[in-house]
C-alpha positions as a printed Julia matrix, in Angstrom:
241×3 Matrix{Float64}:
 139.45   89.59  30.83
 135.72   90.12  31.37
 135.95   93.61  29.85
 137.73   92.35  26.77
 135.25   89.53  26.24
 132.4    92.0   26.53
 133.91   94.21  23.84
 134.58   91.26  21.56
 130.92   90.29  21.72
 129.96   93.68  20.36
 132.18   93.41  17.3
 130.75   92.45  13.91
 130.98   88.69  13.24
 133.77   89.25  10.72
 136.11   90.45  13.46
 135.53   87.27  15.4
 136.22   85.13  12.34
 139.43   87.04  11.63
 140.91   85.72  14.87
 140.47   82.19  13.54
 140.98   82.32   9.78
 143.4    85.18   9.07
 143.65   88.9    8.73
 140.78   91.22   8.02
 140.98   94.72   6.58
 138.07   97.12   6.71
 136.99  100.42   5.2
 139.51  103.03   6.38
 136.91  105.1    8.22
 135.51  102.11  10.08
 138.14  102.28  12.85
 137.75  106.04  13.43
 135.94  107.19  16.59
 132.38  108.32  16.09
 132.24  112.13  15.63
 131.19  114.28  18.55
 127.77  115.97  18.54
 128.1   119.73  18.04
 126.11  121.49  20.77
 124.84  125.02  21.11
 125.19  126.77  24.47
 122.47  128.47  26.56
 123.29  131.78  24.88
 122.54  130.31  21.43
 119.71  127.95  22.44
 116.98  127.92  19.8
 119.31  129.42  17.2
 119.92  127.32  14.09
 123.37  127.81  12.61
 126.12  126.22  10.51
 129.28  124.37  11.58
 132.49  123.71   9.69
 135.17  121.54  11.33
 138.0   119.02  11.0
 139.26  116.08  12.97
 142.16  113.71  12.41
 144.76  111.34  13.78
 146.04  107.77  13.69
 142.65  106.04  13.98
 143.76  102.5   14.71
 145.89  100.27  12.55
 144.85   96.63  12.94
 148.24   94.82  13.0
 151.81   95.42  14.1
 153.83   98.13  12.32
 150.81   99.4   10.44
 149.11  102.79  10.64
 145.86  104.41   9.54
 146.08  108.18   9.27
 142.93  110.09   8.51
 141.72  113.7    8.14
 137.96  114.2    8.2
 135.85  117.32   7.59
 132.23  118.13   8.52
 129.83  120.6    7.0
 126.77  120.64   9.27
 123.54  122.45   9.9
 122.75  122.73  13.65
 119.19  122.62  14.93
 118.3   122.63  18.61
 115.46  123.05  21.08
 115.36  123.11  24.86
 115.5   119.28  25.1
 116.98  118.11  21.76
 119.65  118.85  19.18
 120.34  117.72  15.63
 123.39  117.92  13.35
 122.79  117.15   9.69
 125.1   117.63   6.71
 127.97  116.19   4.69
 131.29  114.71   5.73
 134.38  114.03   3.64
 137.68  112.41   4.53
 141.04  111.35   3.2
 143.49  108.87   4.67
 146.24  106.32   4.17
 146.65  102.81   5.47
 150.07  101.14   5.76
 149.94   97.35   5.21
 152.83   95.34   6.63
 154.03   91.76   6.07
 151.02   90.52   4.1
 151.59   88.26   1.05
 153.72   90.83  -0.79
 151.09   93.52  -0.57
 153.15   95.65   1.81
 152.86   99.35   1.15
 150.91  102.51   1.82
 147.41  102.74   0.27
 145.45  105.96   0.11
 141.69  106.27   0.35
 139.03  108.98   0.42
 135.31  109.08   1.18
 132.25  111.24   1.45
 128.55  111.11   2.21
 125.7   112.43   4.34
 125.73  112.19   8.16
 123.15  112.69  10.89
 123.75  113.09  14.63
 121.0   113.85  17.13
 119.97  113.36  20.73
 117.27  114.11  23.26
 118.01  114.93  26.87
 116.63  116.25  30.15
 118.18  118.78  32.47
 118.86  118.71  36.21
 120.12  122.2   37.08
 123.47  122.5   35.25
 123.6   118.86  34.15
 121.98  117.35  31.03
 121.64  113.58  30.45
 120.41  112.03  27.21
 120.55  109.42  24.48
 121.61  109.94  20.89
 121.96  108.33  17.5
 124.56  108.75  14.76
 124.0   107.62  11.17
 126.06  108.05   7.98
 126.16  106.49   4.54
 129.71  106.84   3.24
 131.23  106.01  -0.12
 134.92  105.12   0.09
 137.26  104.84  -2.87
 140.99  104.74  -3.56
 144.02  102.44  -3.57
 143.1   100.9   -0.2
 139.83   99.58  -1.6
 141.65   98.3   -4.69
 144.15   96.51  -2.43
 141.28   94.58  -0.82
 139.8    93.77  -4.25
 143.19   92.48  -5.45
 143.62   90.29  -2.36
 140.15   88.81  -2.78
 140.89   87.97  -6.42
 144.22   86.27  -5.69
 143.71   84.58  -2.3
 141.03   82.87  -0.21
 140.32   86.1    1.7
 136.97   87.82   1.38
 137.46   91.4    2.53
 134.62   93.94   2.4
 135.05   95.82  -0.9
 131.64   97.46  -1.15
 131.82  101.02  -2.41
 129.24  102.33   0.07
 128.58  101.38   3.7
 126.0   102.28   6.35
 127.28  103.4    9.76
 125.04  103.46  12.81
 125.87  104.18  16.47
 123.93  104.86  19.64
 125.36  106.79  22.55
 124.65  108.1   26.04
 125.55  111.77  26.51
 126.3   113.82  29.63
 126.62  117.6   29.58
 127.92  120.01  32.2
 126.88  123.59  31.57
 129.9   125.57  32.75
 128.38  128.95  31.99
 125.83  130.6   29.75
 128.27  130.34  26.82
 130.17  127.08  27.41
 129.43  123.35  27.83
 131.6   120.33  28.63
 130.25  117.07  27.11
 131.0   113.35  27.42
 129.52  110.79  25.03
 130.3   107.16  24.23
 129.4   105.77  20.81
 128.48  102.1   20.53
 128.34  100.76  16.98
 129.94  101.79  13.68
 132.3   103.55  13.2
 134.57  102.96  16.18
 132.71  100.03  17.87
 133.09  101.64  21.31
 134.42  105.18  21.16
 134.23  107.63  24.1
 134.85  111.32  23.5
 135.04  114.6   25.41
 134.12  117.93  23.88
 134.11  121.62  24.85
 131.49  123.8   23.2
 131.63  127.59  23.15
 129.24  130.0   21.43
 131.38  130.03  18.29
 133.66  126.99  18.39
 133.98  123.37  19.47
 137.03  121.35  20.52
 136.88  117.58  21.03
 138.98  114.46  21.54
 137.86  110.89  20.83
 139.51  107.52  21.32
 139.27  103.77  20.85
 140.72  102.47  24.11
 141.15   98.72  23.62
 143.34   95.96  22.2
 142.58   92.27  21.73
 144.47   89.23  20.46
 143.99   88.39  16.79
 145.21   85.94  14.17
 148.5    84.2   15.07
 148.57   86.1   18.41
 148.98   89.43  16.6
 147.16   92.21  18.45
 144.11   93.71  16.77
 144.99   97.24  17.79
 141.89   99.39  17.66
 143.35  101.83  20.18
 143.62  105.33  18.74
 143.14  109.05  19.45
 141.56  111.62  17.22
 141.47  115.44  17.76
 138.82  117.76  16.32
 137.93  121.42  16.14
 135.44  123.59  14.29
 133.69  126.93  14.06
 129.99  127.84  14.24
 128.59  130.53  11.95
């Protein structure tokens, strides 16, 4: 119970209010785990290159018998030094949210979004281990039927869902790296903020590619004892040029 209460305190105020006053629906991307940092290995240290990758999955429907499928792409420039790394570029995504048992609005609503993103960290090394702190920021514009659904609900009921076209996302994260060889790294990071609220991820970085898995590992009680199910898994992969 202590763990769940701690997580609840980190949520935006609107999530707390939803447990008392009714359902809340968010931007589709808001429940996706924070993207993994894309790291260069020792063999490419100091080399600036370009990354193209995808990730996707069921990123956390909020209520019973709902889903939120998403596919996200990243087009990033990679900059790194001996004690820092930076990813900067553009992300785009497309998804669908299934709404269930909600005032006749049941159905599947599509959405898509795009915008700039930034991901960077600084770290220090102890032999084959690196430990650091990082920051992720994105400003994403999201459009589609899922946004229109929230607008329609606001216009016809007492609900006040977030219908802004654009939204800022900011997360901080600790990062731990294990340098397996001159050309490969295993990384763990845990984003705290938006998107994902708390989203741990593991990634494997090679000279030319990255594989990663992220998750949202928790569930809490919501309105009318329905679970707010933020638990999800997302898989990602990409290539470095």
